[in-house]
C-alpha positions as CSV (number, residue, x, y, z in Angstrom):
1,X,0.0,0.0,0.0
2,X,2.8,2.3,0.8
3,X,4.5,1.6,-2.5
4,X,1.3,2.5,-4.3
5,X,1.0,5.9,-2.4
6,X,4.6,6.6,-3.3
7,X,3.9,6.0,-7.0
8,X,0.9,8.2,-6.9
9,X,2.9,11.1,-5.3
10,X,5.6,10.7,-8.0
11,X,3.0,10.8,-10.8
12,X,1.5,13.9,-9.3
13,X,4.8,15.6,-9.2
14,X,5.7,14.5,-12.7
15,X,2.5,15.4,-14.4
16,X,1.2,18.1,-12.2
17,X,1.0,21.7,-13.4
18,X,1.3,24.8,-11.3
19,X,-0.2,28.2,-12.1
20,X,-0.1,31.5,-10.2
21,X,-3.1,32.5,-8.0
22,X,-3.7,36.2,-7.5
23,X,-4.0,36.6,-3.7
24,X,-4.6,40.1,-2.4
25,X,-3.5,40.5,1.2
26,X,-4.3,43.6,3.2
27,X,-1.1,43.6,5.3
28,X,0.7,46.9,5.8
29,X,4.1,45.2,6.6
30,X,4.2,43.1,3.5
31,X,2.8,45.9,1.3
32,X,5.4,48.4,2.6
33,X,8.2,45.8,2.0
34,X,6.9,45.1,-1.5
35,X,6.9,48.8,-2.5
36,X,10.2,49.5,-0.8
37,X,12.0,46.8,-2.7
38,X,10.4,48.0,-6.0
39,X,11.5,51.5,-5.3
40,X,15.1,50.5,-4.5
41,X,15.3,48.5,-7.8
42,X,13.9,51.3,-9.8
43,X,16.3,53.8,-8.2
44,X,19.2,51.5,-8.8
45,X,18.3,51.2,-12.5
46,X,17.6,54.9,-13.0
47,X,20.5,56.3,-11.0
48,X,23.4,53.7,-11.3
49,X,22.6,51.7,-14.5
50,X,21.2,54.5,-16.7
51,X,22.7,57.7,-15.3
52,X,26.1,56.7,-13.9
53,X,26.9,53.6,-16.0
54,X,24.9,54.7,-19.1
55,X,24.3,51.0,-19.8
56,X,21.8,51.8,-22.6
57,X,24.8,52.9,-24.7
58,X,27.4,51.1,-26.9
59,X,30.9,52.1,-26.0
60,X,34.3,52.5,-27.7
61,X,37.9,53.2,-26.4
62,X,39.9,56.2,-27.5
63,X,42.7,56.0,-30.1
64,X,45.1,58.9,-29.7
65,X,48.2,60.6,-31.2
66,X,50.2,63.3,-29.4
67,X,52.9,65.8,-30.5
68,X,54.6,68.4,-28.3
69,X,56.5,71.6,-28.9
70,X,58.5,73.3,-26.0
71,X,59.5,77.0,-26.1
72,X,61.8,79.0,-23.9
73,X,65.4,80.2,-23.4
74,X,67.8,80.3,-20.5
75,X,71.0,82.3,-20.0
76,X,73.7,80.7,-17.8
77,X,77.1,81.8,-16.7
78,X,79.3,78.9,-15.4
79,X,83.0,78.5,-14.7
80,X,83.2,75.7,-17.3
81,X,81.2,77.0,-20.2
82,X,81.0,80.7,-19.4
83,X,78.1,82.7,-20.7
84,X,75.7,80.3,-22.6
85,X,72.2,80.6,-24.0
86,X,70.3,77.4,-23.8
87,X,67.5,77.1,-26.5
88,X,65.1,74.3,-27.4
89,X,67.5,72.1,-29.4
90,X,69.8,71.8,-26.4
91,X,67.5,71.3,-23.4
92,X,64.8,69.2,-25.1
93,X,66.3,65.7,-25.5
94,X,65.4,64.0,-27.9
95,X,63.6,66.7,-30.1
96,X,60.6,64.4,-30.5
97,X,59.5,61.6,-28.2
98,X,56.6,59.2,-28.3
99,X,53.9,60.7,-26.1
100,X,56.6,62.3,-23.9
101,X,59.3,65.0,-23.8
102,X,62.3,65.6,-21.6
103,X,63.4,69.1,-20.3
104,X,67.0,69.5,-19.0
105,X,67.1,71.2,-15.6
106,X,70.5,70.4,-14.1
107,X,73.8,68.8,-15.3
108,X,77.3,67.8,-14.5
109,X,79.8,68.7,-17.2
110,X,83.1,67.0,-17.9
111,X,84.7,68.9,-20.8
112,X,87.8,68.0,-22.9
113,X,87.7,64.2,-22.6
114,X,90.0,62.2,-24.9
115,X,90.9,58.6,-25.3
116,X,93.9,58.3,-23.0
117,X,95.1,56.8,-19.6
118,X,94.3,58.2,-16.2
119,X,93.8,57.1,-12.6
120,X,90.5,55.4,-11.9
121,X,88.2,57.6,-9.8
122,X,88.0,56.3,-6.3
123,X,84.6,54.8,-5.4
124,X,82.4,57.0,-3.3
125,X,79.6,54.5,-3.0
126,X,78.3,53.7,0.4
127,X,76.6,50.8,2.1
128,X,73.5,51.6,4.0
129,X,71.4,49.6,6.5
130,X,68.7,50.2,9.1
131,X,69.7,49.7,12.7
132,X,67.6,46.9,14.3
133,X,66.9,48.8,17.6
134,X,67.0,52.5,16.7
135,X,65.4,52.0,13.2
136,X,67.8,54.7,11.9
137,X,69.6,54.4,8.6
138,X,73.4,54.1,8.9
139,X,75.8,54.4,6.0
140,X,79.5,53.3,5.6
141,X,81.5,55.1,2.9
142,X,84.9,53.6,3.7
143,X,84.3,49.8,3.5
144,X,87.6,48.4,2.1
145,X,87.7,46.1,5.1
146,X,84.7,44.3,3.7
147,X,86.8,43.0,0.8
148,X,84.4,43.7,-2.1
149,X,86.7,43.7,-5.1
150,X,84.0,45.0,-7.5
151,X,83.8,48.3,-5.5
152,X,87.5,48.8,-4.6
153,X,89.5,51.1,-6.9
154,X,92.3,51.9,-4.4
155,X,95.6,50.2,-4.8
156,X,99.0,50.0,-3.0
157,X,101.1,48.4,-5.6
158,X,101.0,47.0,-9.2
159,X,99.9,43.6,-7.8
160,X,96.6,45.1,-6.8
161,X,95.8,46.0,-10.5
162,X,95.1,43.5,-13.3
163,X,95.9,44.4,-16.9
164,X,92.9,44.1,-19.2
165,X,90.4,43.9,-16.3
166,X,87.2,45.6,-17.1
167,X,85.4,46.6,-13.9
168,X,81.7,46.6,-14.3
169,X,81.2,49.7,-12.1
170,X,84.5,51.3,-13.3
171,X,85.2,53.8,-16.0
172,X,87.5,51.9,-18.3
173,X,89.9,49.0,-18.8
174,X,92.8,48.6,-16.3
175,X,96.3,48.9,-17.7
176,X,98.0,47.1,-14.8
177,X,99.6,50.1,-13.3
178,X,99.0,51.7,-9.9
179,X,99.3,55.5,-10.1
180,X,98.6,58.5,-8.0
181,X,95.1,59.7,-7.6
182,X,96.0,62.3,-5.1
183,X,98.9,63.1,-2.8
184,X,97.8,60.3,-0.4
185,X,95.8,57.9,-2.5
186,X,96.7,55.6,-5.4
187,X,94.3,53.9,-7.8
188,X,94.5,51.6,-10.7
189,X,95.2,53.3,-14.0
190,X,92.6,52.8,-16.7
191,X,92.3,53.3,-20.5
192,X,89.2,55.4,-20.9
193,X,87.8,58.8,-21.8
194,X,90.0,61.0,-19.6
195,X,89.7,63.1,-17.4
196,X,87.1,60.9,-15.7
197,X,83.7,62.2,-14.6
198,X,83.2,63.1,-10.9
199,X,79.5,63.2,-10.3
200,X,79.5,63.4,-6.5
201,X,78.7,67.1,-6.4
202,X,75.4,68.1,-8.0
203,X,75.0,71.8,-8.7
204,X,72.6,73.5,-6.3
205,X,70.4,75.4,-7.2
206,X,69.8,73.7,-10.5
207,X,71.6,75.3,-13.4
208,X,68.5,75.5,-15.6
209,X,66.0,76.1,-12.8
210,X,64.5,78.9,-14.8
211,X,63.0,76.2,-17.0
212,X,59.8,76.4,-14.9
213,X,58.8,79.4,-17.1
214,X,59.1,77.3,-20.3
215,X,55.8,76.4,-22.1
216,X,54.8,73.4,-24.0
217,X,52.1,73.2,-26.7
218,X,50.4,69.8,-26.7
219,X,48.6,68.8,-29.9
220,X,46.3,65.8,-29.3
221,X,44.1,64.2,-31.9
222,X,41.7,61.4,-30.9
223,X,39.1,59.2,-32.6
224,X,36.4,56.7,-31.8
225,X,36.3,54.4,-34.8
226,X,33.1,52.7,-33.9
227,X,31.2,56.0,-34.0
228,X,33.3,57.6,-36.8
229,X,34.1,60.4,-34.4
230,X,37.3,62.5,-34.6
231,X,38.4,65.6,-32.7
232,X,41.5,67.6,-31.5
233,X,42.3,69.3,-28.3
234,X,42.7,72.5,-30.2
235,X,38.9,73.3,-30.2
236,X,37.0,75.0,-33.0
237,X,36.8,78.4,-31.2
238,X,40.6,78.5,-30.8
239,X,42.3,80.7,-33.5
240,X,45.9,81.6,-34.1
241,X,45.7,84.9,-32.2
242,X,44.3,83.2,-29.1
243,X,46.9,80.4,-29.3
244,X,49.8,82.8,-29.4
245,X,48.7,84.6,-26.2
246,X,47.0,82.0,-24.0
247,X,48.4,79.8,-21.2
248,X,46.4,77.0,-19.6
249,X,44.6,78.1,-16.4
250,X,41.9,75.9,-14.9
251,X,39.6,78.8,-14.2
252,X,40.3,81.4,-16.9
253,X,41.7,79.3,-19.8
254,X,40.7,75.6,-19.2
255,X,40.8,74.8,-23.0
256,X,44.2,76.3,-23.9
257,X,46.6,73.6,-25.0
258,X,49.7,75.6,-24.0
259,X,51.0,74.7,-20.5
260,X,53.6,76.4,-18.3
261,X,55.9,73.7,-16.8
262,X,56.0,75.3,-13.3
263,X,52.2,75.5,-13.2
264,X,51.9,71.8,-14.0
265,X,54.2,70.9,-11.1
266,X,52.3,73.2,-8.7
267,X,49.0,71.6,-9.6
268,X,50.6,68.2,-8.9
269,X,51.8,69.5,-5.4
270,X,55.5,69.6,-6.4
271,X,58.2,72.3,-6.0
272,X,59.9,72.9,-9.4
273,X,63.1,74.1,-7.8
274,X,63.4,70.9,-5.7
275,X,62.5,68.5,-8.5
276,X,64.8,70.3,-10.9
277,X,67.9,69.3,-8.9
278,X,67.8,65.5,-9.6
279,X,64.9,65.3,-12.0
280,X,61.8,63.2,-12.0
281,X,58.8,62.0,-14.1
282,X,55.6,63.9,-14.4
283,X,52.3,62.7,-15.9
284,X,50.0,64.9,-18.0
285,X,46.6,63.2,-18.2
286,X,44.1,64.0,-20.9
287,X,40.6,62.7,-20.2
288,X,38.4,62.2,-23.3
289,X,35.3,60.6,-21.7
290,X,32.4,61.7,-24.0
291,X,28.7,61.1,-24.2
292,X,28.0,61.2,-28.0
293,X,24.2,61.4,-27.5
294,X,24.9,65.1,-26.9
295,X,26.2,67.5,-29.6
296,X,29.9,67.3,-30.5
297,X,30.8,70.6,-28.8
298,X,30.2,69.0,-25.4
299,X,33.1,66.5,-26.0
300,X,36.1,68.4,-24.6
301,X,39.3,67.2,-23.0
302,X,40.0,67.5,-19.2
303,X,43.6,68.0,-18.0
304,X,45.2,66.8,-14.8
305,X,48.8,66.4,-13.6
306,X,50.6,64.0,-11.2
307,X,54.2,63.0,-10.3
308,X,54.8,59.4,-11.5
309,X,58.3,58.5,-10.1
310,X,58.9,57.4,-6.5
311,X,59.6,60.1,-4.0
312,X,59.0,58.0,-0.8
313,X,61.5,59.4,1.8
314,X,61.6,55.9,3.4
315,X,62.8,54.3,0.1
316,X,64.7,57.0,-1.7
317,X,67.4,54.9,-3.4
318,X,68.4,56.2,-6.8
319,X,66.0,59.2,-6.8
320,X,65.1,61.4,-9.7
321,X,65.7,61.0,-13.4
322,X,69.1,61.3,-15.2
323,X,71.2,60.0,-18.1
324,X,74.4,60.8,-19.9
325,X,75.2,61.9,-23.4
326,X,78.2,63.5,-25.1
327,X,79.1,66.2,-27.6
328,X,81.9,65.2,-29.9
329,X,84.4,67.4,-31.8
330,X,88.0,67.6,-33.0
331,X,90.5,69.7,-31.0
332,X,93.3,71.8,-32.4
333,X,95.5,68.6,-32.7
334,X,92.7,66.9,-34.7
335,X,92.1,64.4,-31.8
336,X,88.6,63.3,-31.1
337,X,87.4,65.0,-28.0
338,X,84.1,65.2,-26.2
339,X,82.2,67.0,-23.5
340,X,80.4,64.5,-21.3
341,X,77.1,65.7,-19.8
342,X,75.3,64.0,-17.0
343,X,71.8,65.4,-17.5
344,X,69.2,65.7,-14.8
345,X,65.7,66.8,-15.8
346,X,62.0,66.2,-15.9
347,X,60.4,63.8,-18.3
348,X,56.7,64.6,-19.1
349,X,54.6,61.7,-20.1
350,X,51.4,62.6,-21.9
351,X,48.8,59.9,-21.1
352,X,45.5,60.0,-23.0
353,X,42.5,57.9,-22.0
354,X,38.7,57.9,-22.4
355,X,35.6,56.1,-23.4
356,X,32.7,57.2,-25.6
357,X,29.2,56.0,-25.4
358,X,26.2,56.3,-27.8
359,X,22.6,55.0,-27.6
360,X,22.2,51.5,-29.0
361,X,19.0,49.4,-28.9
362,X,20.8,46.1,-28.1
363,X,22.2,47.0,-24.6
364,X,19.0,48.9,-23.9
365,X,16.9,45.8,-24.4
366,X,19.4,43.7,-22.4
367,X,19.3,46.0,-19.4
368,X,15.5,46.4,-19.7
369,X,15.2,42.6,-19.4
370,X,17.5,42.5,-16.5
371,X,15.4,45.2,-14.8
372,X,12.2,43.2,-15.3
373,X,14.0,40.1,-13.9
374,X,14.9,42.1,-10.8
375,X,11.3,43.2,-10.3
376,X,10.1,39.7,-10.6
377,X,12.2,38.8,-7.5
378,X,10.2,41.2,-5.4
379,X,7.2,38.9,-5.4
380,X,9.3,35.9,-4.4
381,X,10.9,37.9,-1.5
382,X,7.6,39.1,-0.2
383,X,6.1,35.6,-0.5
384,X,8.9,34.2,1.5
385,X,8.5,36.8,4.2
386,X,4.7,36.2,4.2
387,X,5.0,32.4,4.5
388,X,7.9,32.3,6.9
389,X,8.0,35.4,9.2
390,X,4.4,36.5,9.6
391,X,2.3,35.2,12.5
392,X,-0.6,34.3,10.2
393,X,1.6,32.3,7.8
394,X,-0.5,29.1,8.1
395,X,-3.6,31.0,7.2
396,X,-1.9,32.7,4.2
397,X,-0.5,29.3,3.1
398,X,-3.9,27.7,3.1
399,X,-5.1,30.3,0.6
400,X,-1.9,30.6,-1.3
401,X,-1.5,26.9,-2.3
402,X,-4.7,25.2,-3.6
403,X,-4.9,21.7,-5.1
404,X,-7.5,21.1,-7.8
405,X,-8.8,17.5,-7.7
406,X,-10.2,15.5,-10.6
407,X,-13.8,16.3,-9.7
408,X,-13.1,20.0,-10.0
409,X,-13.3,20.8,-6.3
410,X,-10.5,23.0,-5.0
411,X,-8.8,21.7,-1.9
412,X,-6.2,23.8,0.1
413,X,-2.8,22.2,0.1
414,X,-2.7,22.3,3.9
415,X,-5.6,19.8,4.0
416,X,-4.2,17.4,1.4
417,X,-3.8,14.8,4.1
418,X,-7.6,14.7,4.7
419,X,-10.4,14.2,2.2
420,X,-12.0,17.5,3.0
421,X,-11.8,20.4,5.4
422,X,-11.9,18.8,8.9
423,X,-13.6,15.6,7.6
424,X,-11.7,12.3,8.1
């Protein structure tokens, strides 16, 4: 008998059909919860999905090209070069970069170098560590007792030098001779560009500190291929007269594409005179986020500036930005000679980013369907609350679930175990 009942239940589950019953319940708690969840879903769709995310739009990423042109001159008077006027070809290195440009701000000059023999420059490197108890940084500059051959350039006799040895951190190839570096110190002689560079003393203040008054014209062309949209940061209302006289100012000239270097660092919270000593890397950000459902004139670039290289005082190893280059010429004796320049400066990286959106029926239908699916969950949540948390849940369940028997009489699901209401 039990097996037969089990089979009947399985058949009812397999071939039974469920349909919704509209049950109106006058309960303020469930009604308020129902409307509150509906309101939250509608607010989420209207504010976040439609307004903030603009999910009804198709999107495309920006494709960009950048060119720059720096202008400015500096007059310097040094003991090495005397009076010298620095113009664009000298302090912008290289003349054209890929989405970046470098401005020379400080340097160490080593003039009159020729291929010859000279004493190796004594190493001035130091070993630094943090004391375990005091947490203070300690540095050792004279560490010959540590026996680190790759750092030691000092010698006492010829036996301390190896002919043909090429020291990785040195300035040339050793000749095997131990010669005087000063009255009290001897170092190994090297075949190199002599006299050797001494870069231990960096000019202060920066030799080209006046570069903060230089200006740079940034020409940026962008396109969104999916929407066949193209534009430049030199907007339609900008003419030649305006371009010759304007300088970017966030309040008075927010659309001018000419920027003063000092102003960019100030906006980034940096001091140009400090950064000019050892150099650094600055980011120029151009934001092209556009809503193409509006007229083209509303799609305009937004500029911002930030320092990109590390300036953490707790980890300030190898700070700034520098490199070396040389100017070659022939002297009066027709010997190849060069002036070695260790250049410190600021590299400006122009970073362009942006997304464009435009109405499209496909994402609109997809997000409309997702909204309807969210709204359908409201009924399920309220039903669960009504049948689980309310004190009259048994009464609601009796009217919510109704079983229709073969004779056409409706029987509440709660009374399925009896033949009729209260009748055995």
